N, C-alpha and C positions, 0 to 999 in steps of 0.2 A: 504494500500500500504506500502510495506516494501522496503527500499533501498537495493540494492544488497548486500552491505557489512553487513547489519543487518540480513540477512537470516542465520539461524543456521543449517538448514538441506537442503538436496537435495529436499525434498518434498516442503519446503517453496519456494525455487527457482523456482521449476516447477509450483507451484500455481501462482506465480507472472508472469511467462512467459505466462501461460494460460490466466490470466487476461488481459495482454497486447494484446495477439493474438485475444481475443474476441473483444477488442476495435478496433483493426486494421480491423477485418472483418466488424464490424459495420460501420467504416469509409469508407470502400470500397463500402458497400451498399449505404451509403449516397452519395458517388461520383457517383455511378450508376444512382441515381436519377437526378443529374445534367447533366450527359451525356445524359440521356433520354430527359431532357428539351432542351438541345442543338440541338437535332435532329429536333425539331420543326422549327428551323431557317435555316436548310440546305435544299437547293432546288434541289440538284442533288447528284448522287452517288460520284462524285469527291469531293464534299464538305464534305462527310463523312470521307474521308481519310485525308484531310487537311494536306498535308506534311509539309508545312511551320510551321503550329502550332505545329505539332509533334516535328519538329527539335528544335524549341525554347523551348518547354516544356522539352525535354530531356536535353538540356543544363542547364536549370534552376534546374532540379532535380539533375543533377550532381553537380552543385554548392552547393545546399543544403546538399547533401551527404558529400561533402568535408568539409563544415562548421560544420557538425555533427561528423566529424572524422570517416566517413564510406567510404567504397570502392565505388567510383562513378560508376565503371563498374557494380558492383552487383546491385546497386540501379537503374541504367539505364535499365538493363536487366529485373528487376522486372516490371518497368513501360512499357517497350516494350511488355512484355507478357500480362500485363493488358490491354493496349491499343489495342493490336491485338485482344484479346477476344472481347472487346467492339466494335471494328470496324466490326467484323463478325456479331455480334448481331445487330448493328445499320444498316448495309447494308441489312440484312434480313428484318428488320423492314421497312426500306425505300422502298425496292422493293415490299413489300406487302401492301404499303400504310398505315402502322401503325397497321397491323393485323399480328398475328402469327398463324401458322397452317391454317386451312381452315376457315378463318374468325373469329377466336377465339379472345377472349380478349387478349390484350397485357400484357405480363408478366412485372412486374416492373424492372426486371434485364435485359431487352432487349437491352439497348443502352449504348454506351461508355460514 
């Protein structure tokens, strides 16, 4: 890992960005596992959407963004997109009783 100011070429900067993005993708996959685990505790479709939880989560992410000197609107949009994707997948999972497709094995990225 090279600090941004120590990068001497555009290629070095891009390599570090790629390294960080790979870590972000791995963390999103890890988050997906926990979203999947949360689905086991949800007893109906309304619980999948959990609007109160979403609202408090977005507020917290905005605060974290501000603390990191990032635009809270951008960070909130990223999370809204991520959560929307997971809600669709979790709803599908919930409606099929934990199966995807025609009784197929559940994919690990199925839930929020």
